Backbone bond lengths (Angstrom), bond angles and torsions (degrees), N, CA, C in turn:
res aa  C-N    CA-C-N  psi(-1)  N-CA   C-N-CA  omega(-1)  CA-C   N-CA-C  phi
1 M - - - 1.467 - - 1.526 108.82 -
2 S 1.283 117.50 130.19 1.457 120.98 -178.29 1.514 110.77 -89.72
3 A 1.316 115.14 159.85 1.463 120.17 178.77 1.518 110.04 -67.78
4 T 1.324 116.64 146.71 1.456 120.88 179.56 1.519 110.00 -80.28
5 P 1.346 117.95 158.06 1.456 120.68 -179.40 1.519 112.85 -82.97
6 F 1.314 119.34 -0.69 1.449 121.72 -175.28 1.522 110.63 -70.12
7 T 1.325 115.61 147.68 1.456 121.13 -178.65 1.528 110.41 -97.88
8 H 1.327 114.56 161.32 1.458 120.26 -178.88 1.520 109.48 -144.29
9 T 1.325 116.84 132.12 1.454 122.21 175.85 1.520 108.70 -103.04
10 T 1.312 116.72 117.72 1.453 121.59 -176.17 1.526 110.99 -71.65
11 V 1.308 116.45 132.82 1.464 122.90 -178.07 1.530 110.01 -88.14
12 L 1.340 116.20 139.15 1.465 122.54 175.95 1.533 111.00 49.21
13 L 1.298 115.44 48.30 1.465 121.49 -173.25 1.528 112.24 -62.51
14 Q 1.327 116.38 -61.98 1.468 119.92 -177.69 1.519 111.23 -62.81
15 E 1.324 116.48 -41.98 1.459 120.51 -176.18 1.533 111.70 -62.62
16 T 1.331 116.33 -39.46 1.459 119.88 -178.65 1.523 111.31 -68.83
17 V 1.325 116.59 -46.28 1.467 119.87 -179.67 1.524 110.70 -67.50
18 D 1.331 117.12 -40.70 1.464 119.66 175.31 1.529 110.68 -59.40
19 G 1.333 116.10 -38.65 1.454 120.02 -176.85 1.506 113.79 -71.33
20 V 1.341 117.49 -36.47 1.462 119.85 -174.38 1.524 113.24 -88.38
21 L 1.323 117.88 -26.30 1.464 121.35 -171.54 1.529 110.71 -82.12
22 N 1.324 116.33 116.22 1.459 120.69 176.61 1.519 113.13 -125.37
23 D 1.329 116.85 -14.25 1.463 121.64 -179.43 1.527 108.31 -148.34
24 P 1.330 118.59 106.29 1.473 120.39 -177.65 1.524 113.69 -59.70
25 A 1.311 117.57 -18.50 1.467 120.99 178.72 1.521 112.51 -96.40
26 G 1.328 117.68 8.76 1.451 121.28 -173.81 1.518 114.31 -86.52
27 I 1.326 114.64 -179.00 1.461 123.45 177.05 1.517 108.04 -107.88
28 Y 1.343 116.81 130.12 1.459 121.90 -175.81 1.520 110.44 -126.99
29 V 1.333 114.69 156.20 1.464 122.03 177.01 1.525 108.69 -123.40
30 D 1.331 116.39 128.09 1.463 122.49 167.58 1.518 105.52 -105.64
31 G 1.324 116.11 101.53 1.457 120.39 -173.08 1.509 114.93 -77.40
32 T 1.327 117.30 -8.22 1.473 121.99 179.82 1.530 107.53 -138.84
33 F 1.303 117.53 76.36 1.464 122.62 -172.02 1.521 112.48 -58.20
34 G 1.335 117.98 -43.07 1.472 120.63 -179.06 1.513 111.42 60.89
35 R 1.336 117.15 -113.65 1.457 120.82 172.44 1.525 111.69 -112.39
36 G 1.336 116.19 13.63 1.452 120.44 165.32 1.503 117.84 84.91
37 G 1.325 118.53 16.67 1.456 119.18 -179.04 1.515 113.13 -60.26
38 H 1.315 117.01 -50.44 1.458 120.36 178.75 1.528 110.75 -65.89
39 S 1.327 116.40 -40.68 1.471 120.02 -178.72 1.522 111.63 -62.32
40 R 1.314 116.82 -45.35 1.466 119.80 -176.27 1.531 111.29 -64.82
41 L 1.336 117.07 -40.33 1.462 118.59 178.12 1.519 110.73 -67.83
42 L 1.310 117.51 -41.60 1.463 119.90 178.96 1.524 110.88 -62.17
43 L 1.330 117.75 -43.32 1.461 120.78 178.04 1.525 111.23 -58.29
44 S 1.325 117.01 -38.28 1.464 120.40 -179.09 1.521 111.89 -66.61
45 R 1.313 116.72 -17.15 1.458 120.17 -177.56 1.525 113.09 -108.79
46 L 1.338 117.05 1.28 1.459 120.36 175.82 1.522 110.16 -86.89
47 S 1.319 115.86 148.53 1.461 120.28 172.96 1.523 109.16 -83.59
48 D 1.321 117.41 176.31 1.465 120.99 -175.60 1.526 113.97 -56.86
49 P 1.338 120.26 -38.95 1.472 118.21 178.98 1.525 113.46 -72.94
50 G 1.324 117.93 -12.29 1.458 121.34 -176.98 1.519 111.83 -66.00
51 R 1.334 114.96 163.12 1.463 120.25 -177.18 1.515 109.10 -151.09
52 L 1.328 116.69 141.27 1.456 121.94 177.58 1.520 109.79 -127.05
53 I 1.324 115.41 124.77 1.460 122.33 177.58 1.529 107.34 -110.90
54 A 1.310 116.76 116.39 1.458 121.58 179.09 1.524 109.63 -99.01
55 I 1.321 115.13 150.82 1.459 122.55 177.98 1.524 107.67 -134.91
56 D 1.318 117.34 137.37 1.466 120.31 173.68 1.515 108.88 -156.84
57 R 1.322 116.19 138.09 1.460 120.02 -179.54 1.529 111.99 -87.38
58 D 1.331 118.48 -10.24 1.463 122.65 -178.38 1.528 109.72 -87.31
59 P 1.339 118.47 117.55 1.467 119.98 179.72 1.524 112.79 -57.85
60 E 1.325 118.37 -31.85 1.461 120.51 179.68 1.527 111.13 -68.40
61 A 1.323 117.65 -34.74 1.460 120.55 176.45 1.529 110.69 -67.08
62 V 1.314 116.56 -41.28 1.467 120.08 177.94 1.520 110.31 -63.86
63 A 1.339 116.47 -40.88 1.464 120.24 177.61 1.518 111.23 -63.12
64 A 1.338 116.98 -38.93 1.463 120.34 179.68 1.521 111.08 -64.58
65 A 1.322 117.15 -30.35 1.470 121.14 -179.05 1.513 112.95 -81.28
66 T 1.331 117.23 -20.24 1.463 119.87 -170.25 1.522 114.96 -118.32
67 S 1.332 118.16 -2.64 1.461 118.87 -176.60 1.521 111.12 -149.69
68 G 1.318 115.93 161.73 1.449 121.81 174.73 1.519 113.79 69.65
69 Q 1.330 115.17 -163.52 1.454 120.81 -176.58 1.523 113.18 -68.28
70 T 1.321 117.90 -20.75 1.469 120.80 -178.58 1.528 112.43 -91.61
71 R 1.317 117.28 2.25 1.474 120.71 -177.26 1.529 111.04 -59.24
72 V 1.334 116.06 138.07 1.465 121.57 175.74 1.518 107.35 -88.85
73 D 1.322 115.66 104.09 1.467 121.47 -176.05 1.525 108.83 -99.16
74 D 1.319 115.94 80.61 1.459 121.62 -176.52 1.526 107.91 -148.90
75 P 1.331 118.58 123.01 1.467 120.48 -177.43 1.526 113.21 -64.53
76 R 1.313 117.03 -15.80 1.469 119.72 179.32 1.524 112.32 -84.18
77 F 1.331 116.97 -2.06 1.462 122.53 -173.01 1.524 111.29 -111.66
78 S 1.331 116.04 140.60 1.470 121.77 169.79 1.520 107.63 -145.45
79 I 1.336 116.78 157.82 1.459 120.67 -179.24 1.517 110.06 -136.66
80 C 1.332 115.95 143.66 1.452 123.28 -179.00 1.530 109.37 -118.97
81 H 1.326 116.48 136.22 1.462 120.65 175.32 1.516 108.10 -87.16
82 A 1.327 116.24 99.64 1.459 121.66 -177.04 1.516 108.76 -170.18
83 P 1.327 118.20 159.65 1.468 120.35 168.89 1.525 109.05 -73.01
84 F 1.334 117.33 150.71 1.459 118.01 -177.14 1.524 112.65 -70.43
85 A 1.327 117.47 -12.17 1.460 119.64 171.89 1.523 111.42 -61.96
86 D 1.335 117.08 -23.34 1.467 122.31 178.65 1.522 112.21 -91.24
87 M 1.326 117.17 21.06 1.455 121.76 -176.58 1.524 112.60 -53.93
88 A 1.322 117.46 -43.98 1.468 120.11 -177.42 1.526 110.93 -60.32
89 A 1.330 116.83 -45.71 1.463 120.02 -179.40 1.518 111.68 -65.40
90 Q 1.331 117.28 -39.34 1.463 120.40 179.63 1.528 110.79 -66.29
91 L 1.325 117.27 -41.04 1.466 120.15 178.43 1.524 110.76 -68.29
92 D 1.327 117.07 -38.89 1.467 119.31 176.78 1.519 111.32 -59.71
93 A 1.336 116.07 -41.91 1.468 119.66 -179.58 1.518 111.74 -63.53
94 L 1.331 117.30 -26.07 1.463 122.35 178.84 1.534 111.77 -96.31
95 H 1.335 116.22 5.79 1.473 122.96 179.10 1.530 111.33 59.95
96 V 1.337 115.34 40.36 1.467 121.55 177.49 1.525 108.12 -110.28
97 N 1.317 116.57 117.01 1.460 120.80 -177.56 1.524 112.93 -91.30
98 Q 1.332 116.74 -36.39 1.450 120.92 -177.83 1.523 110.39 -138.29
99 V 1.337 115.56 153.37 1.459 121.28 179.36 1.522 109.05 -131.74
100 H 1.341 114.92 162.21 1.455 120.90 -177.29 1.525 113.27 -97.69
101 G 1.317 116.86 -9.40 1.455 119.31 177.98 1.513 111.79 -173.87
102 V 1.328 115.94 150.70 1.469 122.64 177.83 1.518 108.49 -133.13
103 M 1.331 116.88 127.25 1.461 123.25 174.48 1.523 109.72 -108.28
104 L 1.333 116.25 139.33 1.458 121.97 172.97 1.525 108.41 -136.11
105 D 1.322 116.80 123.23 1.467 122.97 172.86 1.518 105.95 -110.16
106 L 1.323 117.03 104.17 1.455 121.75 -170.08 1.517 114.31 -82.19
107 G 1.320 118.07 1.45 1.457 120.47 -179.69 1.516 112.79 -78.61
108 V 1.318 115.33 157.14 1.466 121.62 171.32 1.522 107.07 -76.17
109 S 1.318 117.44 132.25 1.460 120.15 -175.99 1.524 110.69 -75.32
110 S 1.328 115.28 155.29 1.470 120.29 180.00 1.529 112.46 -57.59
111 P 1.352 120.50 -41.05 1.464 118.58 177.37 1.524 113.10 -60.67
112 Q 1.329 117.10 -29.72 1.463 119.28 175.95 1.525 110.97 -74.11
113 I 1.323 116.94 -44.57 1.465 120.88 -178.35 1.523 111.67 -66.14
114 D 1.339 116.38 -42.07 1.458 121.30 -170.90 1.518 114.50 -85.21
115 N 1.309 117.93 -5.71 1.463 121.59 178.21 1.533 108.59 -94.46
116 P 1.327 118.60 109.90 1.467 120.37 -177.70 1.520 113.40 -57.10
117 E 1.320 118.04 -28.35 1.458 121.12 -177.30 1.528 112.26 -67.24
118 R 1.343 117.43 -19.70 1.464 119.67 -178.30 1.526 112.26 -84.00
119 G 1.332 117.22 -22.32 1.458 120.26 173.85 1.508 115.85 75.64
120 F 1.342 118.16 21.45 1.461 120.33 -178.03 1.526 113.48 -85.50
121 S 1.322 117.96 -20.91 1.462 120.46 -169.08 1.518 112.10 -122.48
122 F 1.334 115.48 140.89 1.458 120.53 174.60 1.523 111.30 -81.21
123 R 1.333 118.12 -2.79 1.468 120.66 179.48 1.520 112.14 -76.84
124 F 1.330 117.20 -17.45 1.471 121.64 -179.23 1.523 108.39 -129.84
125 D 1.326 115.94 145.10 1.459 118.99 174.91 1.520 109.43 -87.06
126 G 1.312 115.69 130.27 1.456 120.72 179.25 1.513 109.56 -168.36
127 P 1.321 117.48 176.56 1.466 120.53 179.21 1.527 110.69 -61.83
128 L 1.315 116.33 143.09 1.459 121.76 -175.75 1.532 108.83 -85.97
129 D 1.336 115.06 78.84 1.461 120.98 -176.50 1.528 110.90 -94.63
130 M 1.345 116.79 -74.04 1.470 125.05 176.84 1.521 114.62 73.87
131 R 1.323 119.88 4.11 1.468 119.81 177.93 1.526 110.11 -78.72
132 M 1.323 116.31 134.51 1.456 120.36 172.37 1.524 110.24 -68.21
133 D 1.315 116.21 -39.79 1.461 121.70 176.44 1.517 107.92 -107.42
134 T 1.327 115.63 104.61 1.466 120.33 -174.86 1.517 113.10 -76.29
135 T 1.326 118.21 0.18 1.464 121.08 -179.08 1.525 112.43 -93.33
136 R 1.323 117.32 -5.05 1.462 117.57 -176.03 1.529 109.89 -157.27
137 G 1.327 114.65 163.69 1.449 120.26 174.27 1.514 114.21 87.49
138 E 1.318 114.79 177.00 1.451 124.26 -176.19 1.520 110.03 -95.06
139 S 1.325 117.01 131.72 1.460 120.54 177.62 1.524 110.32 -76.61
140 A 1.338 115.62 167.42 1.460 119.93 177.20 1.521 111.03 -62.35
141 A 1.342 117.08 -39.66 1.467 120.31 179.06 1.519 111.17 -62.38
142 E 1.319 117.02 -40.25 1.468 120.45 179.29 1.528 111.20 -66.26
143 F 1.318 116.91 -37.16 1.461 119.37 176.65 1.523 110.41 -65.91
144 L 1.339 117.46 -44.49 1.461 120.29 179.18 1.526 111.91 -63.35
145 A 1.315 116.72 -26.81 1.458 120.55 -178.66 1.525 112.74 -74.89
146 R 1.333 117.93 -15.55 1.470 119.44 -175.83 1.527 114.25 -120.86
147 A 1.333 118.78 -21.75 1.459 121.18 -170.92 1.526 111.73 -76.03
148 D 1.337 116.14 144.51 1.460 119.86 175.92 1.531 109.93 -87.90
149 V 1.315 116.01 178.15 1.465 120.56 -175.67 1.516 111.62 -60.01
150 T 1.318 117.06 -42.84 1.462 120.12 -178.45 1.520 111.75 -63.23
151 Q 1.336 116.69 -45.38 1.469 120.40 178.64 1.525 111.20 -61.00
152 L 1.316 115.96 -47.26 1.464 119.75 -178.60 1.525 111.38 -62.99
153 A 1.310 116.98 -45.26 1.464 120.37 -178.63 1.521 110.85 -62.81
154 T 1.331 117.20 -38.87 1.468 120.96 179.55 1.517 111.03 -64.55
155 V 1.328 116.71 -45.93 1.467 120.66 179.92 1.527 110.61 -62.69
156 I 1.331 117.08 -48.07 1.467 120.69 -176.05 1.533 110.93 -67.27
157 R 1.318 116.78 -37.51 1.465 119.97 178.50 1.539 111.40 -71.16
158 D 1.333 116.89 -48.79 1.463 120.64 -172.79 1.519 112.95 -72.92
159 Y 1.318 117.86 -40.63 1.461 120.25 -175.24 1.526 113.79 -96.97
160 G 1.337 116.24 -17.61 1.460 119.35 177.43 1.513 112.76 -109.35
161 E 1.323 116.44 -7.11 1.464 121.42 -176.34 1.535 109.97 49.53
162 E 1.341 113.59 45.47 1.469 122.81 -174.37 1.524 109.72 -99.47
163 R 1.341 116.97 118.24 1.463 119.95 -177.72 1.528 112.72 -74.26
164 F 1.331 117.63 -16.06 1.463 120.68 176.48 1.529 111.68 -99.93
165 A 1.322 116.48 29.01 1.470 120.37 -175.47 1.527 112.09 -59.03
166 L 1.320 117.62 -43.29 1.470 119.73 -176.89 1.527 112.09 -66.97
167 P 1.331 120.69 -48.01 1.469 118.70 176.24 1.531 112.89 -59.69
168 I 1.317 117.23 -37.11 1.471 119.81 178.33 1.519 109.80 -64.74
169 A 1.328 116.97 -45.35 1.469 120.70 -179.75 1.524 111.11 -61.71
170 K 1.313 117.30 -43.26 1.467 120.29 179.07 1.526 111.25 -63.51
171 A 1.324 116.54 -39.56 1.467 119.60 179.51 1.518 111.38 -66.50
172 L 1.324 117.51 -38.63 1.469 120.64 179.01 1.524 111.63 -66.19
173 V 1.329 116.77 -42.92 1.463 119.93 179.95 1.534 110.52 -69.28
174 A 1.330 116.82 -39.12 1.465 119.39 178.70 1.522 110.92 -61.97
175 R 1.314 116.43 -41.61 1.469 119.07 178.72 1.533 110.44 -64.76
176 R 1.331 116.38 -41.77 1.470 119.38 178.85 1.524 111.14 -62.36
177 E 1.312 116.95 -42.80 1.464 120.35 -178.54 1.522 112.52 -70.06
178 S 1.330 116.18 -17.74 1.464 119.52 175.97 1.525 111.73 -82.95
179 G 1.351 116.17 -1.35 1.453 121.09 179.65 1.511 114.32 92.14
180 R 1.337 117.27 12.16 1.467 120.61 -179.37 1.535 109.95 -125.59
181 A 1.301 116.47 60.58 1.464 120.75 -178.00 1.528 110.40 -57.39
182 V 1.314 116.47 143.53 1.463 121.98 -179.20 1.529 109.25 -71.22
183 R 1.344 115.83 124.05 1.466 120.72 -178.82 1.518 112.91 -125.40
184 S 1.327 118.41 -9.72 1.460 120.33 -175.73 1.523 110.35 -130.79
185 T 1.330 115.41 163.83 1.464 120.35 179.43 1.525 111.20 -65.35
186 A 1.329 117.41 -38.04 1.468 119.98 179.63 1.522 110.70 -64.92
187 E 1.324 117.52 -41.68 1.461 120.76 178.53 1.521 111.61 -62.86
188 L 1.335 116.86 -42.17 1.463 120.42 178.47 1.531 110.25 -62.60
189 S 1.326 116.25 -44.89 1.462 120.16 179.57 1.522 111.34 -59.24
190 Q 1.331 116.88 -41.49 1.465 120.95 -179.10 1.519 111.34 -64.78
191 V 1.318 117.06 -42.84 1.458 120.46 -179.90 1.528 110.46 -64.34
192 V 1.313 116.45 -45.23 1.462 120.10 -179.34 1.525 110.77 -63.81
193 A 1.334 116.83 -43.54 1.466 120.56 -179.56 1.524 111.18 -59.59
194 G 1.332 116.97 -34.04 1.448 120.34 178.84 1.514 113.71 -74.46
195 A 1.335 116.76 -22.50 1.468 120.80 -177.23 1.515 113.35 -97.17
196 V 1.339 117.11 -24.04 1.460 121.74 -178.81 1.524 108.59 -94.76
197 K 1.313 116.84 115.21 1.470 120.88 -173.19 1.523 113.14 -88.54
198 T 1.328 117.25 -27.91 1.465 120.48 177.84 1.515 108.80 -135.79
199 R 1.305 116.74 154.81 1.455 121.58 -178.77 1.518 109.50 -153.45
200 E 1.346 115.86 152.60 1.454 120.95 177.48 1.523 109.68 -59.51
201 P 1.326 118.22 141.89 1.471 120.88 179.33 1.527 111.00 -55.83
202 G 1.323 115.38 134.40 1.456 120.24 176.57 1.509 115.15 84.11
203 Q 1.343 118.33 -2.37 1.465 120.52 -179.62 1.521 110.49 -111.95
204 D 1.317 116.49 131.79 1.453 120.73 177.06 1.532 109.50 -67.02
205 P 1.331 118.18 140.54 1.467 119.94 -179.78 1.523 113.84 -57.18
206 A 1.336 117.98 -25.93 1.460 120.94 -175.70 1.524 113.58 -86.87
207 T 1.326 118.43 -5.27 1.463 121.41 -173.23 1.524 112.20 -53.87
208 R 1.305 117.06 -52.09 1.458 120.64 -174.49 1.535 111.99 -69.67
209 T 1.318 117.17 -35.45 1.467 119.72 178.94 1.522 110.95 -68.08
210 F 1.329 117.59 -42.08 1.460 120.19 177.00 1.530 110.52 -61.42
211 Q 1.330 116.91 -43.63 1.461 119.88 177.80 1.529 111.19 -59.39
212 A 1.321 115.71 -45.32 1.459 120.10 -177.16 1.522 111.98 -61.48
213 L 1.317 116.70 -46.97 1.464 119.92 -178.43 1.525 111.13 -65.44
214 R 1.340 117.27 -39.56 1.463 120.29 178.88 1.526 111.27 -63.15
215 I 1.311 116.80 -45.31 1.465 120.49 179.73 1.524 110.25 -62.10
216 F 1.324 116.29 -43.68 1.463 120.60 -178.17 1.526 111.83 -66.19
217 V 1.331 116.06 -50.10 1.466 120.11 -176.65 1.522 111.51 -58.83
218 N 1.323 116.97 -36.72 1.465 121.13 -176.95 1.523 114.17 -97.38
219 A 1.340 117.09 4.60 1.463 121.75 -179.35 1.528 110.50 47.84
220 E 1.336 116.40 46.32 1.464 121.22 -170.37 1.524 113.26 -65.26
221 L 1.307 117.82 -39.17 1.458 119.02 -176.95 1.517 111.19 -72.60
222 E 1.298 116.91 -37.55 1.464 120.70 175.70 1.525 110.36 -64.51
223 E 1.330 116.73 -44.10 1.456 119.51 178.92 1.526 111.39 -62.21
224 L 1.327 116.39 -39.22 1.458 119.38 -179.91 1.524 111.30 -61.69
225 Q 1.325 117.35 -46.62 1.464 119.75 179.78 1.531 110.80 -61.66
226 Q 1.322 117.03 -43.81 1.459 120.43 178.88 1.523 111.16 -64.56
227 G 1.329 116.63 -40.47 1.458 119.96 -179.70 1.517 112.58 -66.86
228 L 1.330 117.23 -38.77 1.461 120.20 177.40 1.529 110.82 -62.94
229 N 1.313 116.81 -43.88 1.455 119.73 178.51 1.524 111.66 -62.71
230 A 1.332 115.99 -42.26 1.461 119.87 179.76 1.518 111.27 -65.20
231 A 1.328 117.10 -41.04 1.461 120.49 -179.66 1.518 111.21 -64.71
232 L 1.318 117.10 -45.55 1.462 120.38 -179.38 1.526 111.08 -60.98
233 A 1.317 116.37 -39.01 1.464 120.26 -178.14 1.526 112.61 -66.85
234 R 1.337 117.77 -22.24 1.463 120.61 -176.15 1.529 113.84 -102.30
235 L 1.320 118.62 -9.65 1.460 120.01 -176.17 1.531 111.49 -72.81
236 V 1.321 115.78 137.08 1.458 121.06 171.71 1.534 108.31 -75.12
237 P 1.346 118.91 157.50 1.466 119.22 171.60 1.530 110.39 -54.77
238 G 1.317 116.37 129.57 1.461 121.27 -174.15 1.507 113.54 90.83
239 G 1.340 117.72 -9.60 1.461 121.29 177.34 1.522 110.99 -69.82
240 R 1.324 115.87 156.41 1.464 120.86 -172.23 1.525 112.69 -119.54
241 L 1.330 114.88 145.50 1.464 124.10 165.36 1.517 108.21 -105.40
242 A 1.333 117.94 133.07 1.462 122.27 174.66 1.528 107.04 -133.43
243 I 1.339 116.73 112.14 1.461 121.28 -169.68 1.517 110.08 -128.80
244 I 1.336 116.10 125.21 1.465 122.27 177.94 1.519 108.62 -104.26
245 S 1.328 116.05 123.36 1.460 120.69 175.13 1.524 109.49 -115.94
246 F 1.342 115.34 162.66 1.462 119.97 -173.92 1.527 114.15 -128.22
247 H 1.308 118.41 -6.41 1.456 119.66 175.04 1.522 109.24 -147.56
248 S 1.324 115.41 165.45 1.459 120.79 -168.73 1.518 113.32 -64.23
249 L 1.324 118.41 -32.62 1.458 120.01 -177.73 1.525 111.31 -62.80
250 E 1.333 117.07 -48.97 1.462 118.62 -178.74 1.524 111.52 -75.63
251 D 1.337 118.07 -36.25 1.468 118.54 178.71 1.523 110.71 -64.20
252 R 1.310 116.94 -34.65 1.464 119.87 178.02 1.526 110.66 -63.19
253 I 1.329 117.16 -40.26 1.459 120.55 177.85 1.522 110.57 -63.57
254 V 1.341 116.57 -45.46 1.464 120.53 -179.92 1.525 110.66 -63.51
255 K 1.326 116.42 -48.02 1.465 120.85 179.85 1.524 111.28 -58.96
256 N 1.331 116.87 -47.62 1.456 120.05 -178.53 1.527 111.97 -65.64
257 F 1.335 116.73 -35.27 1.463 120.52 178.48 1.527 110.28 -64.04
258 I 1.324 116.00 -48.78 1.470 119.65 -179.97 1.526 110.48 -64.11
259 T 1.331 116.45 -42.71 1.465 119.74 179.89 1.521 111.47 -62.10
260 A 1.334 117.05 -42.72 1.458 120.67 -178.30 1.523 112.40 -61.35
261 H 1.352 116.51 -29.18 1.462 120.32 -177.21 1.527 113.15 -103.38
262 S 1.341 117.09 2.73 1.469 118.82 -176.58 1.526 114.43 -128.07
263 K 1.341 117.72 -11.29 1.461 120.42 -179.16 1.520 110.05 -123.10
264 D 1.321 115.30 126.73 1.458 120.66 178.90 1.521 109.79 -83.05
265 E 1.310 116.05 137.84 1.450 121.64 177.02 1.521 109.56 -119.46
266 V 1.308 116.29 133.77 1.460 120.78 -179.65 1.528 109.36 -71.75
267 D 1.326 115.15 127.82 1.461 120.98 175.39 1.527 107.65 -82.05
268 R 1.323 117.27 111.81 1.467 120.73 -177.09 1.517 112.34 -62.93
269 R 1.326 116.80 -21.59 1.461 119.33 178.67 1.523 111.02 -77.91
270 A 1.352 116.04 -20.51 1.468 120.57 179.31 1.521 108.46 -143.93
271 P 1.335 117.55 69.65 1.464 120.71 -171.63 1.522 115.10 -64.73
272 F 1.329 117.37 -18.77 1.464 119.73 -178.33 1.527 112.62 -104.11
273 A 1.330 115.95 10.08 1.469 119.58 178.45 1.524 109.92 -68.95
274 A 1.333 115.16 153.01 1.463 120.36 178.62 1.523 109.52 -61.91
275 P 1.317 118.30 141.65 1.475 119.96 179.05 1.520 110.93 -62.88
276 K 1.322 115.66 145.47 1.460 119.60 179.46 1.521 109.73 -72.83
277 P 1.333 118.09 148.35 1.467 119.81 176.75 1.518 110.22 -67.26
278 L 1.322 116.72 137.44 1.459 122.12 -177.48 1.520 109.53 -104.32
279 A 1.332 116.15 125.18 1.459 121.46 -172.79 1.519 113.38 -83.89
280 L 1.343 118.30 -17.75 1.452 121.86 -177.50 1.524 111.18 -131.26
281 T 1.321 114.47 154.71 1.454 122.53 167.18 1.518 107.53 -120.54
282 A 1.333 116.79 123.48 1.467 120.07 177.47 1.523 108.72 -69.87
283 I 1.341 116.76 129.22 1.467 121.82 -175.25 1.520 112.24 -104.65
284 A 1.331 117.61 -47.59 1.463 118.76 -172.07 1.517 111.40 -158.88
285 R 1.327 114.18 153.78 1.462 123.39 168.00 1.524 105.32 -129.57
286 I 1.342 117.01 117.15 1.457 121.76 -170.64 1.520 109.96 -127.53
287 K 1.344 116.13 135.76 1.456 121.80 174.27 1.519 108.86 -114.04
288 P 1.331 118.12 157.84 1.471 120.10 179.64 1.524 111.70 -61.24
289 S 1.315 115.24 148.59 1.458 120.76 176.59 1.532 109.71 -70.21
290 E 1.330 115.96 164.48 1.459 119.67 176.42 1.521 111.03 -60.12
291 G 1.317 116.67 -36.61 1.454 120.50 178.84 1.512 112.15 -64.65
292 E 1.342 117.57 -40.90 1.463 120.06 178.71 1.522 110.78 -66.18
293 V 1.326 117.24 -40.92 1.465 119.76 -179.85 1.525 110.88 -64.80
294 R 1.336 117.41 -38.53 1.470 119.44 176.85 1.520 110.94 -63.95
295 A 1.328 116.66 -42.05 1.462 120.56 -178.19 1.525 112.51 -74.48
296 N 1.327 117.17 -30.06 1.463 122.00 -177.05 1.521 108.89 -141.57
297 P 1.343 118.05 86.20 1.467 120.91 -176.41 1.522 113.80 -56.33
298 R 1.342 118.17 -24.37 1.461 119.59 179.42 1.530 113.01 -67.10
299 S 1.336 116.70 -12.13 1.463 120.01 -179.81 1.525 112.77 -85.16
300 R 1.331 118.03 -5.95 1.464 120.14 -166.73 1.527 113.19 -61.73
301 S 1.309 118.99 -30.38 1.459 120.31 -177.15 1.532 112.98 -96.82
302 A 1.322 118.03 3.47 1.467 121.24 -174.82 1.528 111.79 -71.85
303 I 1.325 115.64 143.12 1.461 123.32 173.34 1.525 107.48 -134.89
304 L 1.320 115.88 125.34 1.463 121.81 176.35 1.521 108.43 -102.26
305 R 1.319 116.60 126.57 1.459 122.18 173.85 1.527 108.98 -116.78
306 V 1.328 115.77 133.29 1.459 122.12 -178.42 1.524 108.57 -122.71
307 A 1.326 115.95 135.17 1.460 121.78 177.36 1.524 109.20 -139.58
308 E 1.319 116.01 154.37 1.469 121.56 -177.53 1.530 110.33 -120.21
309 R 1.307 114.89 138.28 1.478 121.78 178.79 1.527 109.97 -73.33
310 T 1.319 116.14 131.15 1.455 121.23 173.44 1.526 109.22 -87.60
311 D 1.327 116.48 -175.69 1.465 119.29 176.52 1.521 111.82 -96.07
312 A 1.332 118.02 11.01 1.461 121.31 178.66 1.520 110.50 -73.79
313 P 1.323 117.34 146.04 1.472 119.17 176.75 1.517 110.58 -67.24
314 L 1.324 115.45 151.93 1.459 119.70 178.35 1.520 110.50 -75.52
315 P 1.337 116.95 143.12 1.468 119.15 174.10 1.523 109.72 -71.60
316 P 1.331 117.55 164.47 1.472 119.38 175.51 1.519 109.85 -57.54
317 P 1.332 117.96 142.54 1.473 119.80 -178.22 1.518 111.63 -63.00
318 A 1.335 114.61 136.29 1.465 120.66 176.38 1.513 109.18 -88.80
319 P 1.332 118.63 158.33 1.470 120.19 175.55 1.510 110.48 -56.92
320 E 1.343 117.19 134.96 1.457 121.21 -177.66 1.512 110.37 -73.40
321 S 1.323 115.20 134.05 1.464 119.74 178.80 1.510 109.53 -156.21
322 T 1.322 116.90 136.63 1.456 121.65 173.01 1.522 110.84 -106.89
323 G 1.320 115.24 -5.88 1.458 118.90 -177.94 1.514 112.50 92.64
324 K 1.384 117.48 -24.94 1.455 118.07 -174.17 1.518 113.21 -142.06
325 Q 1.314 117.57 -33.76 1.459 119.76 -170.17 1.513 111.48 -64.42
326 R 1.320 116.68 146.36 1.445 118.06 -173.71 1.526 115.13 -124.16
327 R 1.326 119.53 -7.69 1.457 117.77 -176.33 1.518 111.26 -161.56
328 G 1.326 115.59 158.25 1.469 119.83 177.19 1.500 111.01 -89.19
329 G 1.199 117.19 154.84 1.441 112.50 -176.73 1.457 121.83 -138.76
330 R 6.595 104.12 -71.63 1.363 160.33 -107.51 1.457 104.24 -84.93
331 R 0.685 152.82 153.65 1.418 168.15 -162.19 1.478 111.73 -27.65
């Protein structure tokens, strides 16, 4: 598969690389390579012993990194076709036990949004796919073809925070039962527009439903929790996490993860117990500048959170939970 011709403007480029880079001779992971904006800048700032391991679940992103004019021609660079939730396995295969920093850009890349064949955007008519990895898993159209009203309403409400989730779900099932199942982005947009009676000024009625289906199909929240745990387990003391989120559901997971590992809470049942060791120190919360938002409106909702690994031992792993996600399936 060849790289697509679509362009991509990297969000919070300098801020992310500044936040994650603590040792130019270290080993780093870019868990969401996309079109490599963060990776390329980080490589330019690494010394010869440094190393960058990129991960991306999108075959087109891997192709962009390994072929054509966009190929990353640097012996310090390698890329793995996998979701970043599989970070531990990918690092094990490369015989890497610890890393000095991990970057995650949780946004959908412009080449994914702007390619009608990927089905991520209601701005273009195309097949209703929405998979980050087009080689596996269930597409959004396939999910809509089998889900009942309750399942659809739960997904649209929980992942899209859509107050009209039930009317939308009923309209989708009614259309399917009439023999006209939704198969394209334009069809989905039309159904949602007919079911949503009011909407915030400037927002398309289908925005929240498209977000919900994309998150569900790609198990994005589950992958994020798994990826955060994997990254923390591999960071050296002083190593950095730099994570860009674009909506409240994923930012809440990132914020809560950093808080859980960086802030001590008094146990009321044992108020005089020794404080637990804290594995992270919260470093920064950064939003795009006004100039960046003017130049790239897609950056307006981005939030970068940076945290640093302490030398404290990690606590025993807790059961993984995102609060809502139900299956494995982001870039």
